[in-house]
VMD Tcl script that draws the C-alpha trace (Angstrom):
set ca {
  {98.47 131.52 131.96}
  {102.04 130.28 132.39}
  {101.39 127.10 130.37}
  {99.88 129.15 127.53}
  {103.05 131.23 127.26}
  {105.19 128.09 127.20}
  {103.00 126.58 124.48}
  {103.23 129.70 122.32}
  {107.02 129.82 122.72}
  {107.26 126.15 121.77}
  {105.14 126.67 118.66}
  {107.23 129.68 117.63}
  {110.40 127.64 118.10}
  {109.05 124.82 115.93}
  {107.88 127.26 113.24}
  {111.31 128.92 113.17}
  {112.97 125.52 112.90}
  {110.91 124.30 109.93}
  {111.02 127.62 108.04}
  {108.63 129.07 105.49}
  {108.65 126.03 103.24}
  {107.93 123.74 106.16}
  {105.07 125.94 107.34}
  {103.69 125.85 103.81}
  {103.85 122.05 103.84}
  {101.98 122.03 107.15}
  {99.24 124.12 105.54}
  {99.04 121.89 102.47}
  {99.20 118.76 104.62}
  {96.20 119.90 106.62}
  {94.34 121.00 103.47}
  {95.01 117.75 101.61}
  {94.07 115.59 104.57}
  {90.74 117.40 105.02}
  {90.01 117.33 101.28}
  {90.91 113.64 101.13}
  {88.60 112.86 104.00}
  {85.77 114.69 102.27}
  {86.36 112.79 99.02}
  {86.71 109.49 100.87}
  {83.37 109.85 102.64}
  {81.43 111.59 99.83}
  {78.41 109.57 98.73}
  {78.53 110.25 94.99}
  {75.50 108.69 93.34}
  {74.91 109.53 89.68}
  {71.12 109.37 90.01}
  {70.85 111.42 93.22}
  {73.58 114.00 92.58}
  {74.03 114.32 88.81}
  {75.69 117.76 89.03}
  {78.38 116.52 91.44}
  {78.95 113.43 89.32}
  {79.16 115.48 86.14}
  {81.75 117.85 87.65}
  {83.97 114.92 88.63}
  {83.36 112.89 85.47}
  {87.00 112.75 84.31}
  {88.30 111.90 87.77}
  {85.76 109.12 88.20}
  {86.86 107.59 84.90}
  {90.29 106.99 86.44}
  {89.24 105.59 89.82}
  {86.44 105.83 92.41}
  {86.19 108.96 94.51}
  {87.03 107.06 97.71}
  {90.37 106.02 96.17}
  {91.05 109.62 95.23}
  {90.31 110.51 98.85}
  {92.91 108.03 100.09}
  {95.45 109.47 97.64}
  {94.76 113.02 98.87}
  {95.18 111.90 102.49}
  {98.41 110.00 101.79}
  {99.93 113.05 100.10}
  {98.65 115.19 102.98}
  {100.52 112.99 105.45}
  {103.61 113.17 103.21}
  {103.40 116.97 103.45}
  {103.09 116.86 107.23}
  {106.12 114.58 107.46}
  {108.05 116.59 104.86}
  {107.59 119.75 106.91}
  {109.85 118.31 109.59}
  {112.29 116.28 107.48}
  {114.23 118.35 104.95}
  {115.32 115.22 103.08}
  {111.82 114.55 101.75}
  {110.67 118.17 101.58}
  {111.17 118.38 97.81}
  {109.38 115.06 97.28}
  {106.45 116.35 99.32}
  {106.25 119.51 97.24}
  {106.42 117.45 94.03}
  {103.61 115.14 95.12}
  {101.52 118.09 96.24}
  {101.90 119.97 92.96}
  {101.35 116.80 90.91}
  {98.02 115.99 92.52}
  {96.77 119.56 92.15}
  {97.83 119.49 88.49}
  {96.02 116.19 87.93}
  {92.83 117.62 89.38}
  {93.17 120.81 87.35}
  {93.64 118.71 84.20}
  {90.59 116.60 85.08}
  {88.40 119.67 85.43}
  {89.86 121.06 82.20}
  {88.90 117.85 80.38}
  {85.45 118.01 81.95}
  {84.91 121.47 80.55}
  {86.27 120.66 77.10}
  {84.15 117.49 76.86}
  {80.99 119.23 78.10}
  {80.82 117.67 81.55}
  {80.30 120.16 84.32}
  {79.41 123.47 82.71}
  {81.38 125.40 85.36}
  {84.40 123.10 85.52}
  {86.57 125.91 84.19}
  {86.34 127.57 87.61}
  {87.69 124.49 89.39}
  {90.32 124.19 86.64}
  {91.49 127.75 87.35}
  {91.52 127.26 91.15}
  {93.37 123.93 91.15}
  {95.76 125.18 88.45}
  {96.54 128.34 90.40}
  {97.20 126.31 93.55}
  {99.54 124.02 91.59}
  {101.47 127.03 90.29}
  {101.61 128.53 93.79}
  {102.95 125.26 95.23}
  {105.69 125.20 92.59}
  {106.53 128.82 93.42}
  {106.80 128.08 97.14}
  {108.92 124.99 96.51}
  {111.62 127.20 95.00}
  {111.83 129.61 97.91}
  {115.22 129.59 99.60}
  {115.35 129.20 103.37}
  {117.78 131.12 105.51}
  {120.92 129.03 105.70}
  {120.11 127.02 102.56}
  {123.12 127.40 100.30}
  {122.01 124.90 97.66}
  {118.92 126.91 96.60}
  {119.01 130.06 94.50}
}
mol new
graphics top color blue
foreach p $ca { graphics top sphere $p radius 0.5 }
foreach p [lrange $ca 0 end-1] q [lrange $ca 1 end] { graphics top cylinder $p $q radius 0.2 }
display resetview
């Protein structure tokens, strides 16, 4: 029981140190790493899974899904690192919002070009996440004098 209390106090201390923006980057880092792993290991085969291929048509025109997975994981790690190092925090937020925006745009193109008849849903979700990331990136932290 004693070690559990010490662990909780240590986690609270870390969370207070990194602030709201840092905690947000931890969340996005975990999310991006898991999403990247799923894209990296996804067996997309046009003949066996035409619906999945059709929904990712625009993305697969740029590069294979496994490469997208690596990109998601790299940005996820950048978020995890950025949560603890204020110097690269803004870069981490920029990378995070950029990738979400790219995926939103890809699903938007899918829908406009007739690939993936429900791509507009993914477009709305990824676009909303991109906007939310940009909103969080502008939050001031206590003690931050350079942000307004």
